[in-house]
C-alpha positions in Angstrom: -35.8 29.6 -22.2 -35.3 30.2 -18.5 -35.7 27.3 -16.0 -34.9 26.8 -12.3 -33.7 23.2 -12.1 -33.1 20.2 -14.4 -36.4 18.8 -13.1 -38.2 22.0 -13.9 -36.7 22.1 -17.4 -37.7 18.5 -18.1 -41.3 19.1 -17.0 -41.5 22.1 -19.3 -40.0 20.2 -22.3 -36.7 22.2 -22.3 -33.7 20.2 -23.4 -30.8 21.5 -21.3 -27.2 21.1 -22.4 -26.7 18.8 -19.3 -29.6 16.5 -20.4 -28.1 16.3 -23.9 -24.7 15.4 -22.6 -26.1 12.7 -20.3 -28.3 11.3 -23.1 -25.1 11.1 -25.2 -23.1 9.4 -22.5 -25.9 6.9 -21.7 -26.8 6.2 -25.4 -30.4 7.1 -24.5 -33.1 8.9 -26.4 -33.3 12.5 -25.0 -37.1 12.3 -24.6 -36.9 9.1 -22.5 -34.3 10.8 -20.3 -36.4 13.9 -19.9 -39.4 11.9 -18.8 -37.3 10.1 -16.2 -35.9 13.4 -14.9 -39.4 15.0 -14.8 -40.6 12.1 -12.6 -37.6 12.3 -10.3 -36.4 8.8 -11.2 -33.2 10.3 -12.7 -31.3 13.2 -11.4 -28.6 15.3 -13.1 -26.8 17.1 -10.2 -25.6 20.3 -11.9 -25.2 23.5 -9.8 -25.5 26.5 -12.1 -22.2 27.8 -10.7 -20.2 24.6 -11.4 -19.1 25.8 -14.9 -16.5 23.1 -15.6 -18.9 20.2 -14.8 -19.2 17.2 -17.2 -22.6 16.1 -16.0 -23.7 12.6 -15.1 -27.1 11.2 -14.7 -28.0 9.0 -11.8 -31.1 6.8 -11.6 -33.4 4.3 -13.3 -32.2 2.8 -16.6 -28.8 4.4 -16.4 -25.4 2.9 -15.7 -24.6 2.6 -12.0 -22.4 5.5 -10.9 -19.8 5.7 -8.1 -18.9 8.4 -5.6 -15.5 9.0 -4.0 -15.3 10.4 -0.5 -12.3 12.4 0.6 -11.3 15.6 2.5 -9.2 16.9 5.3 -9.3 16.0 9.0 -7.6 17.3 12.1 -5.1 14.5 11.9 -4.5 14.8 8.1 -4.9 18.2 6.5 -2.7 18.0 3.4 -4.7 19.7 0.6 -2.2 18.8 -2.1 -2.7 15.1 -1.2 -6.5 15.5 -1.3 -6.3 17.1 -4.8 -4.0 14.2 -5.9 -6.8 11.9 -4.8 -9.4 13.9 -6.7 -7.5 13.9 -10.0 -6.7 10.2 -9.6 -10.4 9.4 -9.0 -11.5 11.4 -12.0 -8.8 9.7 -14.2 -10.2 6.4 -13.0 -13.7 7.2 -14.0 -15.4 8.2 -10.8 -18.5 10.3 -11.6 -18.7 12.1 -8.3 -16.4 13.5 -5.6 -17.7 14.2 -2.1 -15.7 16.6 0.0 -16.0 15.6 3.7 -13.4 18.0 5.0 -13.7 18.7 8.7 -10.6 20.8 9.3 -8.7 23.8 8.0 -9.9 26.3 5.4 -12.6 24.1 3.9 -14.0 26.8 1.6 -10.7 27.1 -0.3 -10.7 23.4 -1.1 -14.4 23.4 -1.9 -14.0 26.2 -4.4 -11.0 24.6 -5.9 -13.0 21.5 -6.6 -15.9 23.4 -8.2 -13.6 25.5 -10.3 -11.2 22.7 -11.5 -13.0 19.3 -11.2 -15.3 18.1 -13.9 -16.9 15.5 -11.7 -20.1 16.0 -9.8 -19.2 17.6 -6.4 -21.0 16.8 -3.2 -20.6 18.1 0.4 -22.1 17.7 3.9 -22.8 21.2 5.2 -23.3 20.0 8.8 -19.6 19.2 9.0 -18.6 22.5 7.7 -20.8 24.5 10.1 -18.8 23.1 13.0 -15.5 24.1 11.4 -16.7 27.5 10.1 -18.3 28.9 13.2 -15.5 27.9 15.6 -17.8 27.6 18.6 -19.5 24.9 20.7 -22.0 22.8 18.8 -25.0 23.8 21.0 -24.3 27.5 20.3 -24.9 27.2 16.5 -28.3 28.6 15.7 -30.9 27.3 13.3 -30.2 30.3 11.0 -26.5 29.5 11.0 -27.1 25.9 9.9 -29.1 27.2 6.9 -26.6 29.9 6.1 -23.9 27.2 5.6 -26.2 25.4 3.1 -26.5 28.7 1.1 -22.7 29.2 1.2 -22.1 25.7 -0.2 -24.7 26.4 -2.9 -23.0 29.7 -3.8 -19.6 27.9 -4.0 -21.0 25.6 -6.8 -21.7 22.3 -5.0 -23.9 20.0 -7.1 -25.4 17.9 -4.3 -25.5 18.1 -0.5 -26.1 15.4 2.0 -28.5 17.0 4.5 -29.9 15.0 7.4 -33.5 16.1 7.4 -35.1 12.8 8.4 -33.9 12.6 12.0 -36.5 14.9 13.6 -37.6 15.0 17.2 -40.0 12.1 16.7 -37.4 9.9 14.9 -34.8 10.7 17.7 -37.3 9.7 20.4 -38.0 6.4 18.7 -34.2 5.8 18.3 -33.7 6.3 22.1 -36.5 4.0 23.0 -35.6 1.1 20.7 -31.8 0.9 21.6 -29.1 -0.2 19.2 -25.8 -2.0 19.4 -23.9 0.7 17.6 -26.2 3.7 18.1 -25.9 6.4 15.3 -22.7 5.9 13.1 -23.5 8.7 10.6 -21.2 11.7 11.4 -23.8 14.2 10.3 -26.6 12.3 11.9 -24.7 12.2 15.3 -24.0 15.9 15.1 -27.5 17.0 14.5 -28.9 14.5 17.0 -26.5 15.9 19.7 -27.5 19.4 18.8 -31.2 18.6 19.2 -30.5 16.9 22.5 -28.5 19.8 23.9 -30.8 22.6 22.7 -34.2 20.8 22.9 -35.0 22.2 19.4 -36.3 20.5 16.3 -33.8 19.6 13.6 -33.5 23.0 11.7 -33.3 21.2 8.3 -36.6 19.5 9.0 -38.3 22.5 10.6 -37.2 24.9 7.8 -37.3 22.4 5.0 -39.2 24.7 2.7 -36.4 27.4 3.0 -33.9 24.7 2.3 -35.7 23.7 -0.9 -35.8 27.3 -2.0 -32.0 27.5 -1.7 -31.6 24.2 -3.7 -34.1 25.5 -6.4 -32.2 28.8 -6.8 -28.9 27.1 -7.5 -30.2 23.8 -8.8 -28.5 21.8 -6.0 -29.6 18.2 -5.7 -30.8 17.2 -2.3 -29.2 14.0 -1.0 -31.5 13.1 1.9 -29.1 11.8 4.5 -29.7 8.6 6.4 -28.7 9.5 10.0 -30.1 6.2 11.2 -28.3 4.0 8.7 -27.2 0.7 10.4 -23.6 0.6 11.6 -23.5 -3.1 12.1 -25.3 -6.3 11.0 -27.3 -6.5 14.1 -28.9 -3.0 13.6 -29.8 -3.6 9.9 -33.4 -2.8 8.9 -34.5 -1.9 12.4 -37.3 0.5 13.4 -35.1 3.6 13.5 -33.8 3.0 10.0 -37.3 2.3 8.5 -39.0 5.2 10.3 -36.4 7.7 9.0 -36.9 6.3 5.5 -40.6 7.0 5.8 -39.9 10.6 6.7 -37.5 10.8 3.7 -40.3 9.6 1.5 -42.5 12.5 2.7 -39.7 15.0 2.2 -39.0 13.6 -1.3 -42.6 14.4 -2.3 -42.3 18.0 -0.9 -39.0 18.5 -2.9 -40.6 17.4 -6.1 -43.4 19.8 -5.6 -40.8 22.6 -5.8 -38.9 21.0 -8.8 -35.9 20.1 -6.6 -34.0 17.0 -7.5 -33.6 14.4 -4.8 -31.7 11.2 -4.1 -32.1 9.0 -1.0 -29.1 7.7 1.1 -29.3 4.2 2.3 -27.5 1.6 4.4 -24.8 1.1 5.8 -24.1 -2.4 7.2 -26.5 -5.1 6.1 -26.7 -8.9 5.7 -26.8 -10.1 2.1 -30.3 -11.6 2.5 -31.8 -8.2 3.5 -30.4 -6.1 0.7 -33.0 -6.8 -2.0 -35.9 -6.1 0.3 -34.3 -2.8 1.4 -34.0 -1.7 -2.2 -37.7 -2.6 -2.9 -38.9 -0.7 0.2 -37.0 2.4 -0.7 -38.3 2.4 -4.3 -41.9 2.1 -2.9 -41.7 4.6 -0.2 -39.7 7.2 -2.1 -41.5 6.6 -5.4 -38.4 5.6 -7.5 -36.1 8.4 -6.4 -32.5 7.3 -7.0 -31.0 5.3 -4.1 -27.4 6.2 -3.0 -25.9 3.4 -0.8 -22.7 3.2 1.3 -21.8 -0.4 0.5 -23.8 -2.0 2.0 -21.1 -3.8 4.0 -22.2 -7.4 4.3 -20.0 -8.4 7.2 -18.4 -6.5 10.1 -15.3 -8.5 10.5 -13.0 -7.3 7.7 -11.2 -4.1 8.7 -8.5 -3.5 6.0 -10.7 -5.3 3.5 -13.9 -3.4 3.7 -13.6 -2.4 0.0 -14.4 -6.0 -0.7 -17.3 -6.4 1.8 -18.8 -3.2 0.3 -18.3 -4.3 -3.3 -20.2 -7.5 -2.6 -23.1 -5.6 -1.1 -22.9 -2.8 -3.7 -23.2 -5.3 -6.6 -26.3 -6.8 -5.0 -27.8 -3.4 -4.1 -27.3 -2.0 -7.6 -28.7 -5.2 -9.2 -32.0 -4.6 -7.3 -32.2 -0.9 -7.9 -29.5 1.2 -6.2 -28.3 3.8 -8.7 -25.3 5.3 -6.9 -22.6 3.5 -5.0 -20.4 5.3 -2.4 -17.0 3.7 -2.6 -15.4 2.2 0.5 -11.7 1.9 0.9 -9.5 -0.6 2.7 -8.9 2.2 5.3 -12.6 2.3 6.3 -13.1 2.3 10.1 -9.3 2.7 10.5 -7.9 6.0 9.1 -8.2 8.6 6.4 -7.5 6.8 3.1 -4.3 7.6 1.1 -3.9 7.7 -2.6 -3.5 3.9 -2.9 -6.5 3.3 -0.7 -8.6 5.5 -2.9 -7.6 3.5 -6.0 -8.4 0.2 -4.3 -11.8 1.6 -3.3 -12.6 2.9 -6.7 -11.7 -0.3 -8.5 -13.8 -2.4 -6.1 -16.8 -0.1 -6.6 -16.4 0.0 -10.3 -16.4 -3.8 -10.5 -19.5 -3.9 -8.3 -21.2 -1.2 -10.5 -20.3 -3.0 -13.7 -21.4 -6.4 -12.5 -24.8 -4.9 -11.5 -25.1 -3.2 -14.9 -24.7 -6.6 -16.6 -27.4 -8.0 -14.3 -29.7 -5.1 -15.0 -29.3 -5.3 -18.7 -27.9 -1.8 -19.1 -27.2 -1.3 -22.9 -23.6 -1.9 -23.8 -22.6 -3.4 -20.4 -22.0 -6.8 -21.8 -20.1 -5.5 -24.8 -17.0 -4.8 -22.6 -16.9 -8.3 -21.3 -17.4 -9.8 -24.8 -14.4 -7.8 -26.0 -12.3 -9.0 -23.1 -13.3 -12.6 -23.8 -12.4 -12.3 -27.4 -9.0 -10.9 -26.5 -8.5 -13.8 -24.1 -9.5 -16.3 -26.8 -7.0 -14.7 -29.2 -4.3 -14.6 -26.5 -4.0 -10.9 -27.3 -2.3 -9.6 -24.1 -2.1 -5.9 -25.2 -5.8 -5.9 -25.9 -6.5 -7.5 -22.6 -4.5 -4.8 -20.8 -6.3 -2.1 -22.7 -9.7 -3.5 -21.7 -8.8 -4.1 -18.1 -10.6 -2.1 -15.4 -7.0 -1.5 -14.0 -4.6 -1.8 -17.0 -1.5 -0.9 -14.9 -2.1 -3.7 -12.4 -2.9 -6.3 -15.1 0.3 -5.4 -17.0 2.4 -5.5 -13.9 1.3 -8.9 -12.9 2.3 -10.3 -16.2 5.6 -8.5 -16.3 6.7 -9.7 -12.9 6.3 -13.4 -14.0 7.3 -13.5 -17.6 6.5 -16.9 -19.2 9.0 -18.8 -21.4 6.7 -18.4 -24.4 4.7 -15.2 -25.2 1.6 -17.1 -26.1 1.2 -18.5 -22.5 1.3 -17.3 -19.0 3.5 -18.6 -16.1 0.6 -20.4 -14.5 -0.3 -22.8 -17.3 2.5 -22.7 -19.8 2.0 -25.3 -22.5 -1.0 -26.6 -20.6 -2.9 -23.5 -21.5 -6.4 -24.6 -22.5 -7.1 -21.5 -24.6 -3.9 -22.0 -26.7 -4.4 -25.8 -27.1 -8.1 -25.4 -28.1 -7.3 -22.8 -30.6 -4.6 -25.1 -32.2 -6.6 -28.3 -32.2 -9.7 -26.6 -33.7 -7.4 -25.3 -36.4 -6.3 -28.8 -37.2 -2.9 -28.6 -35.6 -1.2 -31.4 -33.6 -1.0 -30.7 -29.9 1.8 -32.4 -28.0 2.1 -30.2 -24.8 4.9 -32.2 -23.0 7.7 -31.9 -25.5 7.0 -28.4 -26.9 
């Protein structure tokens, strides 16, 4: 049977191959999954032209997914390095890759991703328009902005971040209310500047129905961008952020009316004590559409360690409803990340996602931890390495400080509580000192 999008298929009772694959990966009954997709509470980003895709589901009752940002810039345009990052991210279990390239032949890289990479692929067409048209920002027309969206859809991109919520009204309120760090979203700042220079309405808001028609044609998931996400603790949950979220809630409803899948992008920088409330507000305003968060970063003072500040916030956000975590690397705020930075960011985000899955009671989440605990009790080092979120690092730590005896580590030696408890409960004599 023919269908336009995964949401359309779910509403018509059609079990797509993408739904069947996601149900298999999530150990979920297909009918339950279809119901969630039909309501917009789960999305399966799957452009019809991304033939090599291994689909993932994002949303309610599913495991928390992570996204890896990468791409070229004017100062760092090595495509081979970016592909190395891509393959490393996929090998480490990242479900999505977001191409944020802002320099060079971006279409070549984008098409390479959608022809070779099995992960979900996302882009931000606003960036690419500036690169593609090679002309001053204010000279780009509304039609040209929309044409770039169609180009990305034709290239096989599964989801696009499009900053529709910062319209003329939102921008006016932003200017009136003042912020410490203004707009820190790249896409948001670009479209805000374009509106200011031209005096025109945001073309993605003004021509939203046409945008939805493109997404429906290719089954592109709309990632409604948060141009007004807070860029520091002081700006968190301010009027600009909340007003834009209200607009995104309205746009979500309009997308669902056309069977277009939607997720909502969220903060940003935010104190720990505001995260739960933000997750609840988004769920209410956007009727349970999946929430995609950058961090949140819970402090502003840790450049070089922002993968940690983001993982803390991400774990809390996902516990209270966020479905999709955008990784943050140690290079955040400082430079384009290299391969090692990407790995550190992925590991931190995966830890946050898994911790949240335990808290949310996702089926199977605790099993991994139980297996690890069993291996520790048995002092089975090889099994511990196998179960580690980063086996290579775990193995290297042990190898660089080999203990005198294989059944201990170099920290505790014969004082090892696990070893001594195993022995005493087995009826053995424990001496410790003279062993």
